[in-house]
Backbone as XML, in Angstrom:
<?xml version="1.0"?>
<chain id="A" units="angstrom">
  <residue number="1" name="UNK">
    <atom name="N" x="95.263" y="116.256" z="110.232"/>
    <atom name="CA" x="95.337" y="116.734" z="111.601"/>
    <atom name="C" x="95.218" y="115.518" z="112.534"/>
  </residue>
  <residue number="2" name="UNK">
    <atom name="N" x="96.172" y="115.364" z="113.456"/>
    <atom name="CA" x="96.111" y="114.229" z="114.373"/>
    <atom name="C" x="95.159" y="114.537" z="115.539"/>
  </residue>
  <residue number="3" name="UNK">
    <atom name="N" x="94.955" y="113.521" z="116.381"/>
    <atom name="CA" x="93.998" y="113.648" z="117.492"/>
    <atom name="C" x="94.342" y="114.819" z="118.412"/>
  </residue>
  <residue number="4" name="UNK">
    <atom name="N" x="95.618" y="114.964" z="118.780"/>
    <atom name="CA" x="96.013" y="116.051" z="119.685"/>
    <atom name="C" x="95.807" y="117.421" z="119.055"/>
  </residue>
  <residue number="5" name="UNK">
    <atom name="N" x="96.117" y="117.542" z="117.761"/>
    <atom name="CA" x="95.905" y="118.813" z="117.073"/>
    <atom name="C" x="94.417" y="119.151" z="116.996"/>
  </residue>
  <residue number="6" name="UNK">
    <atom name="N" x="93.600" y="118.133" z="116.727"/>
    <atom name="CA" x="92.155" y="118.336" z="116.650"/>
    <atom name="C" x="91.597" y="118.732" z="118.018"/>
  </residue>
  <residue number="7" name="UNK">
    <atom name="N" x="92.052" y="118.065" z="119.074"/>
    <atom name="CA" x="91.633" y="118.397" z="120.429"/>
    <atom name="C" x="92.030" y="119.830" z="120.776"/>
  </residue>
  <residue number="8" name="UNK">
    <atom name="N" x="93.263" y="120.198" z="120.427"/>
    <atom name="CA" x="93.739" y="121.557" z="120.679"/>
    <atom name="C" x="92.925" y="122.597" z="119.941"/>
  </residue>
  <residue number="9" name="UNK">
    <atom name="N" x="92.598" y="122.320" z="118.679"/>
    <atom name="CA" x="91.799" y="123.259" z="117.878"/>
    <atom name="C" x="90.397" y="123.410" z="118.472"/>
  </residue>
  <residue number="10" name="UNK">
    <atom name="N" x="89.799" y="122.306" z="118.898"/>
    <atom name="CA" x="88.470" y="122.369" z="119.523"/>
    <atom name="C" x="88.539" y="123.159" z="120.836"/>
  </residue>
  <residue number="11" name="UNK">
    <atom name="N" x="89.610" y="122.940" z="121.594"/>
    <atom name="CA" x="89.784" y="123.666" z="122.845"/>
    <atom name="C" x="89.942" y="125.157" z="122.617"/>
  </residue>
  <residue number="12" name="UNK">
    <atom name="N" x="90.720" y="125.538" z="121.606"/>
    <atom name="CA" x="90.917" y="126.962" z="121.319"/>
    <atom name="C" x="89.627" y="127.625" z="120.852"/>
  </residue>
  <residue number="13" name="UNK">
    <atom name="N" x="88.829" y="126.909" z="120.098"/>
    <atom name="CA" x="87.535" y="127.444" z="119.652"/>
    <atom name="C" x="86.624" y="127.660" z="120.865"/>
  </residue>
  <residue number="14" name="UNK">
    <atom name="N" x="86.575" y="126.679" z="121.746"/>
    <atom name="CA" x="85.783" y="126.789" z="122.971"/>
    <atom name="C" x="86.296" y="127.935" z="123.840"/>
  </residue>
  <residue number="15" name="UNK">
    <atom name="N" x="87.607" y="128.071" z="123.925"/>
    <atom name="CA" x="88.220" y="129.144" z="124.726"/>
    <atom name="C" x="87.830" y="130.521" z="124.197"/>
  </residue>
  <residue number="16" name="UNK">
    <atom name="N" x="87.877" y="130.698" z="122.875"/>
    <atom name="CA" x="87.520" y="131.996" z="122.282"/>
    <atom name="C" x="86.065" y="132.343" z="122.588"/>
  </residue>
  <residue number="17" name="UNK">
    <atom name="N" x="85.177" y="131.354" z="122.504"/>
    <atom name="CA" x="83.762" y="131.590" z="122.808"/>
    <atom name="C" x="83.576" y="131.909" z="124.292"/>
  </residue>
  <residue number="18" name="UNK">
    <atom name="N" x="84.294" y="131.187" z="125.137"/>
    <atom name="CA" x="84.222" y="131.429" z="126.583"/>
    <atom name="C" x="84.664" y="132.858" z="126.905"/>
  </residue>
  <residue number="19" name="UNK">
    <atom name="N" x="85.793" y="133.274" z="126.351"/>
    <atom name="CA" x="86.316" y="134.613" z="126.618"/>
    <atom name="C" x="85.347" y="135.690" z="126.147"/>
  </residue>
  <residue number="20" name="UNK">
    <atom name="N" x="84.792" y="135.518" z="124.950"/>
    <atom name="CA" x="83.818" y="136.488" z="124.438"/>
    <atom name="C" x="82.613" y="136.570" z="125.371"/>
  </residue>
  <residue number="21" name="UNK">
    <atom name="N" x="82.159" y="135.427" z="125.855"/>
    <atom name="CA" x="81.033" y="135.392" z="126.774"/>
    <atom name="C" x="81.350" y="136.027" z="128.121"/>
  </residue>
  <residue number="22" name="UNK">
    <atom name="N" x="82.635" y="136.049" z="128.475"/>
    <atom name="CA" x="83.069" y="136.651" z="129.741"/>
    <atom name="C" x="83.377" y="138.144" z="129.591"/>
  </residue>
  <residue number="23" name="UNK">
    <atom name="N" x="83.112" y="138.688" z="128.397"/>
    <atom name="CA" x="83.292" y="140.119" z="128.190"/>
    <atom name="C" x="84.633" y="140.525" z="127.598"/>
  </residue>
  <residue number="24" name="UNK">
    <atom name="N" x="85.471" y="139.573" z="127.271"/>
    <atom name="CA" x="86.744" y="139.871" z="126.625"/>
    <atom name="C" x="86.500" y="140.153" z="125.144"/>
  </residue>
  <residue number="25" name="UNK">
    <atom name="N" x="87.379" y="140.925" z="124.541"/>
    <atom name="CA" x="87.386" y="141.097" z="123.093"/>
    <atom name="C" x="88.565" y="140.291" z="122.558"/>
  </residue>
  <residue number="26" name="UNK">
    <atom name="N" x="88.281" y="139.293" z="121.745"/>
    <atom name="CA" x="89.356" y="138.500" z="121.148"/>
    <atom name="C" x="89.932" y="139.310" z="119.995"/>
  </residue>
  <residue number="27" name="UNK">
    <atom name="N" x="91.209" y="139.670" z="120.107"/>
    <atom name="CA" x="91.872" y="140.502" z="119.107"/>
    <atom name="C" x="92.530" y="139.666" z="118.012"/>
  </residue>
  <residue number="28" name="UNK">
    <atom name="N" x="93.069" y="138.517" z="118.395"/>
    <atom name="CA" x="93.766" y="137.681" z="117.414"/>
    <atom name="C" x="93.908" y="136.274" z="117.974"/>
  </residue>
  <residue number="29" name="UNK">
    <atom name="N" x="93.933" y="135.305" z="117.056"/>
    <atom name="CA" x="94.147" y="133.910" z="117.447"/>
    <atom name="C" x="95.327" y="133.341" z="116.676"/>
  </residue>
  <residue number="30" name="UNK">
    <atom name="N" x="96.080" y="132.490" z="117.357"/>
    <atom name="CA" x="97.233" y="131.807" z="116.755"/>
    <atom name="C" x="98.210" y="132.780" z="116.098"/>
  </residue>
  <residue number="31" name="UNK">
    <atom name="N" x="98.550" y="133.834" z="116.813"/>
    <atom name="CA" x="99.508" y="134.821" z="116.312"/>
    <atom name="C" x="100.914" y="134.251" z="116.427"/>
  </residue>
  <residue number="32" name="UNK">
    <atom name="N" x="101.664" y="134.377" z="115.347"/>
    <atom name="CA" x="103.027" y="133.841" z="115.308"/>
    <atom name="C" x="104.024" y="134.926" z="114.946"/>
  </residue>
  <residue number="33" name="UNK">
    <atom name="N" x="105.222" y="134.772" z="115.529"/>
    <atom name="CA" x="106.373" y="135.568" z="115.125"/>
    <atom name="C" x="107.577" y="134.640" z="115.225"/>
  </residue>
  <residue number="34" name="UNK">
    <atom name="N" x="108.757" y="135.171" z="114.971"/>
    <atom name="CA" x="109.926" y="134.290" z="114.930"/>
    <atom name="C" x="110.291" y="133.686" z="116.287"/>
  </residue>
  <residue number="35" name="UNK">
    <atom name="N" x="109.789" y="134.261" z="117.383"/>
    <atom name="CA" x="110.150" y="133.705" z="118.693"/>
    <atom name="C" x="109.056" y="132.834" z="119.315"/>
  </residue>
  <residue number="36" name="UNK">
    <atom name="N" x="107.927" y="132.689" z="118.647"/>
    <atom name="CA" x="106.900" y="131.808" z="119.189"/>
    <atom name="C" x="105.503" y="132.114" z="118.713"/>
  </residue>
  <residue number="37" name="UNK">
    <atom name="N" x="104.532" y="131.531" z="119.420"/>
    <atom name="CA" x="103.124" y="131.664" z="119.051"/>
    <atom name="C" x="102.290" y="131.909" z="120.301"/>
  </residue>
  <residue number="38" name="UNK">
    <atom name="N" x="101.261" y="132.727" z="120.139"/>
    <atom name="CA" x="100.272" y="132.948" z="121.189"/>
    <atom name="C" x="98.944" y="132.355" z="120.732"/>
  </residue>
  <residue number="39" name="UNK">
    <atom name="N" x="98.294" y="131.606" z="121.623"/>
    <atom name="CA" x="97.018" y="130.998" z="121.260"/>
    <atom name="C" x="95.962" y="132.062" z="121.008"/>
  </residue>
  <residue number="40" name="UNK">
    <atom name="N" x="95.798" y="132.958" z="121.983"/>
    <atom name="CA" x="94.782" y="134.011" z="121.869"/>
    <atom name="C" x="95.332" y="135.305" z="122.458"/>
  </residue>
  <residue number="41" name="UNK">
    <atom name="N" x="95.110" y="136.401" z="121.744"/>
    <atom name="CA" x="95.365" y="137.742" z="122.272"/>
    <atom name="C" x="93.990" y="138.355" z="122.454"/>
  </residue>
  <residue number="42" name="UNK">
    <atom name="N" x="93.730" y="138.845" z="123.662"/>
    <atom name="CA" x="92.419" y="139.413" z="123.952"/>
    <atom name="C" x="92.593" y="140.720" z="124.710"/>
  </residue>
  <residue number="43" name="UNK">
    <atom name="N" x="91.491" y="141.420" z="124.862"/>
    <atom name="CA" x="91.495" y="142.644" z="125.653"/>
    <atom name="C" x="90.427" y="142.498" z="126.723"/>
  </residue>
  <residue number="44" name="UNK">
    <atom name="N" x="90.791" y="142.860" z="127.939"/>
    <atom name="CA" x="89.875" y="142.800" z="129.072"/>
    <atom name="C" x="89.986" y="144.114" z="129.822"/>
  </residue>
  <residue number="45" name="UNK">
    <atom name="N" x="88.949" y="144.910" z="129.766"/>
    <atom name="CA" x="88.911" y="146.198" z="130.464"/>
    <atom name="C" x="90.139" y="147.053" z="130.142"/>
  </residue>
  <residue number="46" name="UNK">
    <atom name="N" x="90.515" y="147.113" z="128.873"/>
    <atom name="CA" x="91.631" y="147.939" z="128.437"/>
    <atom name="C" x="92.996" y="147.296" z="128.588"/>
  </residue>
  <residue number="47" name="UNK">
    <atom name="N" x="93.058" y="146.108" z="129.131"/>
    <atom name="CA" x="94.328" y="145.417" z="129.330"/>
    <atom name="C" x="94.500" y="144.346" z="128.259"/>
  </residue>
  <residue number="48" name="UNK">
    <atom name="N" x="95.707" y="144.292" z="127.667"/>
    <atom name="CA" x="96.003" y="143.260" z="126.675"/>
    <atom name="C" x="96.363" y="141.976" z="127.420"/>
  </residue>
  <residue number="49" name="UNK">
    <atom name="N" x="95.727" y="140.881" z="127.016"/>
    <atom name="CA" x="95.892" y="139.606" z="127.700"/>
    <atom name="C" x="96.340" y="138.539" z="126.707"/>
  </residue>
  <residue number="50" name="UNK">
    <atom name="N" x="97.454" y="137.885" z="127.026"/>
    <atom name="CA" x="97.876" y="136.712" z="126.271"/>
    <atom name="C" x="97.264" y="135.507" z="126.949"/>
  </residue>
  <residue number="51" name="UNK">
    <atom name="N" x="96.505" y="134.729" z="126.201"/>
    <atom name="CA" x="95.811" y="133.582" z="126.785"/>
    <atom name="C" x="96.415" y="132.296" z="126.240"/>
  </residue>
  <residue number="52" name="UNK">
    <atom name="N" x="96.949" y="131.494" z="127.141"/>
    <atom name="CA" x="97.465" y="130.173" z="126.794"/>
    <atom name="C" x="96.342" y="129.173" z="127.043"/>
  </residue>
  <residue number="53" name="UNK">
    <atom name="N" x="96.028" y="128.391" z="126.021"/>
    <atom name="CA" x="94.953" y="127.404" z="126.121"/>
    <atom name="C" x="95.578" y="126.022" z="126.176"/>
  </residue>
  <residue number="54" name="UNK">
    <atom name="N" x="95.252" y="125.277" z="127.204"/>
    <atom name="CA" x="95.721" y="123.898" z="127.345"/>
    <atom name="C" x="94.499" y="123.006" z="127.431"/>
  </residue>
  <residue number="55" name="UNK">
    <atom name="N" x="94.404" y="122.060" z="126.520"/>
    <atom name="CA" x="93.253" y="121.172" z="126.449"/>
    <atom name="C" x="93.714" y="119.727" z="126.567"/>
  </residue>
  <residue number="56" name="UNK">
    <atom name="N" x="93.013" y="118.985" z="127.391"/>
    <atom name="CA" x="93.290" y="117.556" z="127.537"/>
    <atom name="C" x="91.970" y="116.798" z="127.539"/>
  </residue>
  <residue number="57" name="UNK">
    <atom name="N" x="92.060" y="115.514" z="127.162"/>
    <atom name="CA" x="90.863" y="114.670" z="127.133"/>
    <atom name="C" x="90.717" y="113.845" z="128.400"/>
  </residue>
  <residue number="58" name="UNK">
    <atom name="N" x="91.724" y="113.875" z="129.271"/>
    <atom name="CA" x="91.651" y="113.188" z="130.562"/>
    <atom name="C" x="92.714" y="113.786" z="131.477"/>
  </residue>
  <residue number="59" name="UNK">
    <atom name="N" x="92.694" y="113.344" z="132.720"/>
    <atom name="CA" x="93.699" y="113.797" z="133.681"/>
    <atom name="C" x="94.847" y="112.796" z="133.782"/>
  </residue>
  <residue number="60" name="UNK">
    <atom name="N" x="94.917" y="111.863" z="132.850"/>
    <atom name="CA" x="95.954" y="110.835" z="132.860"/>
    <atom name="C" x="97.370" y="111.385" z="132.858"/>
  </residue>
  <residue number="61" name="UNK">
    <atom name="N" x="97.566" y="112.528" z="132.253"/>
    <atom name="CA" x="98.888" y="113.168" z="132.230"/>
    <atom name="C" x="98.899" y="114.423" z="133.094"/>
  </residue>
  <residue number="62" name="UNK">
    <atom name="N" x="97.951" y="114.523" z="134.025"/>
    <atom name="CA" x="97.875" y="115.677" z="134.911"/>
    <atom name="C" x="96.868" y="116.705" z="134.430"/>
  </residue>
  <residue number="63" name="UNK">
    <atom name="N" x="96.647" y="117.702" z="135.258"/>
    <atom name="CA" x="95.726" y="118.801" z="134.943"/>
    <atom name="C" x="96.310" y="119.617" z="133.800"/>
  </residue>
  <residue number="64" name="UNK">
    <atom name="N" x="95.461" y="120.104" z="132.884"/>
    <atom name="CA" x="95.990" y="120.876" z="131.746"/>
    <atom name="C" x="96.862" y="122.065" z="132.156"/>
  </residue>
  <residue number="65" name="UNK">
    <atom name="N" x="96.518" y="122.754" z="133.233"/>
    <atom name="CA" x="97.291" y="123.934" z="133.652"/>
    <atom name="C" x="98.705" y="123.574" z="134.097"/>
  </residue>
  <residue number="66" name="UNK">
    <atom name="N" x="98.921" y="122.334" z="134.491"/>
    <atom name="CA" x="100.252" y="121.909" z="134.932"/>
    <atom name="C" x="101.283" y="121.979" z="133.809"/>
  </residue>
  <residue number="67" name="UNK">
    <atom name="N" x="100.816" y="121.996" z="132.566"/>
    <atom name="CA" x="101.725" y="122.053" z="131.419"/>
    <atom name="C" x="102.284" y="123.455" z="131.194"/>
  </residue>
  <residue number="68" name="UNK">
    <atom name="N" x="101.771" y="124.434" z="131.919"/>
    <atom name="CA" x="102.219" y="125.816" z="131.756"/>
    <atom name="C" x="103.167" y="126.137" z="132.909"/>
  </residue>
  <residue number="69" name="UNK">
    <atom name="N" x="104.445" y="125.933" z="132.656"/>
    <atom name="CA" x="105.474" y="126.129" z="133.690"/>
    <atom name="C" x="106.013" y="127.564" z="133.658"/>
  </residue>
  <residue number="70" name="UNK">
    <atom name="N" x="106.842" y="127.929" z="134.638"/>
    <atom name="CA" x="107.369" y="129.306" z="134.688"/>
    <atom name="C" x="108.129" y="129.732" z="133.429"/>
  </residue>
  <residue number="71" name="UNK">
    <atom name="N" x="108.864" y="128.838" z="132.801"/>
    <atom name="CA" x="109.588" y="129.181" z="131.573"/>
    <atom name="C" x="108.592" y="129.544" z="130.470"/>
  </residue>
  <residue number="72" name="UNK">
    <atom name="N" x="107.545" y="128.750" z="130.338"/>
    <atom name="CA" x="106.529" y="129.019" z="129.317"/>
    <atom name="C" x="105.804" y="130.332" z="129.612"/>
  </residue>
  <residue number="73" name="UNK">
    <atom name="N" x="105.522" y="130.599" z="130.888"/>
    <atom name="CA" x="104.857" y="131.849" z="131.248"/>
    <atom name="C" x="105.699" y="133.063" z="130.876"/>
  </residue>
  <residue number="74" name="UNK">
    <atom name="N" x="106.999" y="132.998" z="131.128"/>
    <atom name="CA" x="107.881" y="134.121" z="130.754"/>
    <atom name="C" x="107.898" y="134.319" z="129.241"/>
  </residue>
  <residue number="75" name="UNK">
    <atom name="N" x="107.910" y="133.215" z="128.487"/>
    <atom name="CA" x="107.903" y="133.319" z="127.024"/>
    <atom name="C" x="106.593" y="133.936" z="126.542"/>
  </residue>
  <residue number="76" name="UNK">
    <atom name="N" x="105.484" y="133.532" z="127.123"/>
    <atom name="CA" x="104.183" y="134.095" z="126.744"/>
    <atom name="C" x="104.154" y="135.588" z="127.044"/>
  </residue>
  <residue number="77" name="UNK">
    <atom name="N" x="104.661" y="135.976" z="128.195"/>
    <atom name="CA" x="104.706" y="137.402" z="128.551"/>
    <atom name="C" x="105.529" y="138.196" z="127.540"/>
  </residue>
  <residue number="78" name="UNK">
    <atom name="N" x="106.693" y="137.656" z="127.142"/>
    <atom name="CA" x="107.513" y="138.331" z="126.112"/>
    <atom name="C" x="106.756" y="138.432" z="124.792"/>
  </residue>
  <residue number="79" name="UNK">
    <atom name="N" x="106.048" y="137.368" z="124.436"/>
    <atom name="CA" x="105.296" y="137.373" z="123.183"/>
    <atom name="C" x="104.165" y="138.401" z="123.214"/>
  </residue>
  <residue number="80" name="UNK">
    <atom name="N" x="103.493" y="138.538" z="124.353"/>
    <atom name="CA" x="102.417" y="139.537" z="124.460"/>
    <atom name="C" x="102.998" y="140.934" z="124.281"/>
  </residue>
  <residue number="81" name="UNK">
    <atom name="N" x="104.144" y="141.210" z="124.903"/>
    <atom name="CA" x="104.779" y="142.522" z="124.749"/>
    <atom name="C" x="105.191" y="142.753" z="123.292"/>
  </residue>
  <residue number="82" name="UNK">
    <atom name="N" x="105.684" y="141.724" z="122.647"/>
    <atom name="CA" x="106.068" y="141.821" z="121.234"/>
    <atom name="C" x="104.843" y="142.135" z="120.374"/>
  </residue>
  <residue number="83" name="UNK">
    <atom name="N" x="103.732" y="141.432" z="120.655"/>
    <atom name="CA" x="102.497" y="141.696" z="119.916"/>
    <atom name="C" x="102.093" y="143.158" z="120.094"/>
  </residue>
  <residue number="84" name="UNK">
    <atom name="N" x="102.176" y="143.642" z="121.322"/>
    <atom name="CA" x="101.809" y="145.035" z="121.606"/>
    <atom name="C" x="102.675" y="146.008" z="120.806"/>
  </residue>
  <residue number="85" name="UNK">
    <atom name="N" x="103.972" y="145.751" z="120.764"/>
    <atom name="CA" x="104.871" y="146.613" z="119.986"/>
    <atom name="C" x="104.478" y="146.627" z="118.515"/>
  </residue>
  <residue number="86" name="UNK">
    <atom name="N" x="104.234" y="145.453" z="117.963"/>
    <atom name="CA" x="103.898" y="145.353" z="116.536"/>
    <atom name="C" x="102.525" y="145.938" z="116.217"/>
  </residue>
  <residue number="87" name="UNK">
    <atom name="N" x="101.651" y="146.021" z="117.212"/>
    <atom name="CA" x="100.297" y="146.524" z="116.992"/>
    <atom name="C" x="100.061" y="147.880" z="117.670"/>
  </residue>
  <residue number="88" name="UNK">
    <atom name="N" x="101.173" y="148.510" z="118.079"/>
    <atom name="CA" x="101.120" y="149.866" z="118.655"/>
    <atom name="C" x="100.138" y="149.956" z="119.815"/>
  </residue>
  <residue number="89" name="UNK">
    <atom name="N" x="100.259" y="149.002" z="120.738"/>
    <atom name="CA" x="99.429" y="148.980" z="121.942"/>
    <atom name="C" x="100.323" y="149.199" z="123.158"/>
  </residue>
  <residue number="90" name="UNK">
    <atom name="N" x="99.754" y="149.680" z="124.240"/>
    <atom name="CA" x="100.497" y="149.912" z="125.476"/>
    <atom name="C" x="100.897" y="148.568" z="126.085"/>
  </residue>
  <residue number="91" name="UNK">
    <atom name="N" x="102.194" y="148.313" z="126.153"/>
    <atom name="CA" x="102.688" y="147.031" z="126.668"/>
    <atom name="C" x="102.919" y="147.054" z="128.177"/>
  </residue>
  <residue number="92" name="UNK">
    <atom name="N" x="102.649" y="148.182" z="128.827"/>
    <atom name="CA" x="102.871" y="148.254" z="130.277"/>
    <atom name="C" x="101.776" y="147.552" z="131.061"/>
  </residue>
  <residue number="93" name="UNK">
    <atom name="N" x="100.637" y="147.355" z="130.461"/>
    <atom name="CA" x="99.516" y="146.748" z="131.177"/>
    <atom name="C" x="99.099" y="145.442" z="130.516"/>
  </residue>
  <residue number="94" name="UNK">
    <atom name="N" x="100.037" y="144.516" z="130.411"/>
    <atom name="CA" x="99.709" y="143.216" z="129.838"/>
    <atom name="C" x="99.624" y="142.189" z="130.956"/>
  </residue>
  <residue number="95" name="UNK">
    <atom name="N" x="98.903" y="141.125" z="130.673"/>
    <atom name="CA" x="98.867" y="140.018" z="131.624"/>
    <atom name="C" x="98.741" y="138.709" z="130.859"/>
  </residue>
  <residue number="96" name="UNK">
    <atom name="N" x="98.968" y="137.624" z="131.587"/>
    <atom name="CA" x="98.860" y="136.291" z="131.008"/>
    <atom name="C" x="97.786" y="135.530" z="131.769"/>
  </residue>
  <residue number="97" name="UNK">
    <atom name="N" x="96.843" y="134.982" z="131.028"/>
    <atom name="CA" x="95.823" y="134.101" z="131.582"/>
    <atom name="C" x="96.038" y="132.706" z="131.013"/>
  </residue>
  <residue number="98" name="UNK">
    <atom name="N" x="95.572" y="131.717" z="131.729"/>
    <atom name="CA" x="95.608" y="130.334" z="131.256"/>
    <atom name="C" x="94.191" y="129.790" z="131.299"/>
  </residue>
  <residue number="99" name="UNK">
    <atom name="N" x="93.777" y="129.181" z="130.198"/>
    <atom name="CA" x="92.496" y="128.479" z="130.163"/>
    <atom name="C" x="92.808" y="126.991" z="130.099"/>
  </residue>
  <residue number="100" name="UNK">
    <atom name="N" x="92.470" y="126.280" z="131.165"/>
    <atom name="CA" x="92.673" y="124.831" z="131.233"/>
    <atom name="C" x="91.340" y="124.167" z="130.913"/>
  </residue>
  <residue number="101" name="UNK">
    <atom name="N" x="91.322" y="123.415" z="129.828"/>
    <atom name="CA" x="90.073" y="122.815" z="129.360"/>
    <atom name="C" x="90.202" y="121.293" z="129.405"/>
  </residue>
  <residue number="102" name="UNK">
    <atom name="N" x="89.220" y="120.669" z="130.013"/>
    <atom name="CA" x="89.159" y="119.217" z="130.082"/>
    <atom name="C" x="87.962" y="118.769" z="129.258"/>
  </residue>
  <residue number="103" name="UNK">
    <atom name="N" x="88.240" y="118.017" z="128.181"/>
    <atom name="CA" x="87.183" y="117.546" z="127.276"/>
    <atom name="C" x="87.143" y="116.024" z="127.324"/>
  </residue>
  <residue number="104" name="UNK">
    <atom name="N" x="86.574" y="115.503" z="128.411"/>
    <atom name="CA" x="86.476" y="114.058" z="128.561"/>
    <atom name="C" x="85.325" y="113.533" z="127.709"/>
  </residue>
  <residue number="105" name="UNK">
    <atom name="N" x="85.550" y="112.423" z="127.002"/>
    <atom name="CA" x="84.486" y="111.848" z="126.164"/>
    <atom name="C" x="83.222" y="111.584" z="126.975"/>
  </residue>
  <residue number="106" name="UNK">
    <atom name="N" x="82.085" y="111.984" z="126.413"/>
    <atom name="CA" x="80.801" y="111.748" z="127.049"/>
    <atom name="C" x="80.430" y="112.743" z="128.134"/>
  </residue>
  <residue number="107" name="UNK">
    <atom name="N" x="81.263" y="113.742" z="128.351"/>
    <atom name="CA" x="80.981" y="114.754" z="129.377"/>
    <atom name="C" x="81.047" y="116.143" z="128.766"/>
  </residue>
  <residue number="108" name="UNK">
    <atom name="N" x="80.382" y="117.077" z="129.439"/>
    <atom name="CA" x="80.490" y="118.479" z="129.036"/>
    <atom name="C" x="81.915" y="118.953" z="129.323"/>
  </residue>
  <residue number="109" name="UNK">
    <atom name="N" x="82.488" y="119.769" z="128.452"/>
    <atom name="CA" x="83.827" y="120.290" z="128.720"/>
    <atom name="C" x="83.834" y="121.144" z="129.986"/>
  </residue>
  <residue number="110" name="UNK">
    <atom name="N" x="84.925" y="121.075" z="130.729"/>
    <atom name="CA" x="85.072" y="121.965" z="131.878"/>
    <atom name="C" x="86.203" y="122.940" z="131.578"/>
  </residue>
  <residue number="111" name="UNK">
    <atom name="N" x="85.997" y="124.177" z="132.004"/>
    <atom name="CA" x="86.969" y="125.232" z="131.751"/>
    <atom name="C" x="87.368" y="125.862" z="133.076"/>
  </residue>
  <residue number="112" name="UNK">
    <atom name="N" x="88.663" y="125.922" z="133.302"/>
    <atom name="CA" x="89.186" y="126.622" z="134.472"/>
    <atom name="C" x="89.980" y="127.809" z="133.951"/>
  </residue>
  <residue number="113" name="UNK">
    <atom name="N" x="89.603" y="129.014" z="134.378"/>
    <atom name="CA" x="90.240" y="130.237" z="133.897"/>
    <atom name="C" x="91.136" y="130.784" z="134.996"/>
  </residue>
  <residue number="114" name="UNK">
    <atom name="N" x="92.427" y="130.737" z="134.766"/>
    <atom name="CA" x="93.416" y="131.266" z="135.712"/>
    <atom name="C" x="93.806" y="132.656" z="135.214"/>
  </residue>
  <residue number="115" name="UNK">
    <atom name="N" x="93.486" y="133.677" z="135.977"/>
    <atom name="CA" x="93.664" y="135.070" z="135.558"/>
    <atom name="C" x="94.930" y="135.640" z="136.168"/>
  </residue>
  <residue number="116" name="UNK">
    <atom name="N" x="95.732" y="136.300" z="135.325"/>
    <atom name="CA" x="96.924" y="136.981" z="135.809"/>
    <atom name="C" x="97.971" y="136.040" z="136.380"/>
  </residue>
  <residue number="117" name="UNK">
    <atom name="N" x="98.234" y="134.973" z="135.670"/>
    <atom name="CA" x="99.212" y="133.972" z="136.118"/>
    <atom name="C" x="100.605" y="134.576" z="136.024"/>
  </residue>
  <residue number="118" name="UNK">
    <atom name="N" x="101.373" y="134.466" z="137.090"/>
    <atom name="CA" x="102.736" y="135.001" z="137.128"/>
    <atom name="C" x="103.752" y="133.877" z="137.053"/>
  </residue>
  <residue number="119" name="UNK">
    <atom name="N" x="104.903" y="134.156" z="136.483"/>
    <atom name="CA" x="105.939" y="133.125" z="136.384"/>
    <atom name="C" x="106.751" y="133.053" z="137.661"/>
  </residue>
</chain>
């Protein structure tokens, strides 16, 4: 596992713990199908949420949330609906959240939770 993969895995683990602490139920992690992958599928107050996790070790390449552009948001939304179909869940009430995590060496990680991000 290279540095970026390790950073991403640590970020996703932190994200899952953060979401659970915020009252979400984590339904699945790293779900894959032929059209893509979702980092986390969770439920929040009866709503299915696709959570994109972006983790960076510095702001040298910009804020982590900046990596989630409108094209990526539309793909995540399609993937959440696909997950709902495959798991017999109501796909009319889905949303996409973004967790931007900054894990700078020597500092506590910071998490910014963007709820209901639209493309």
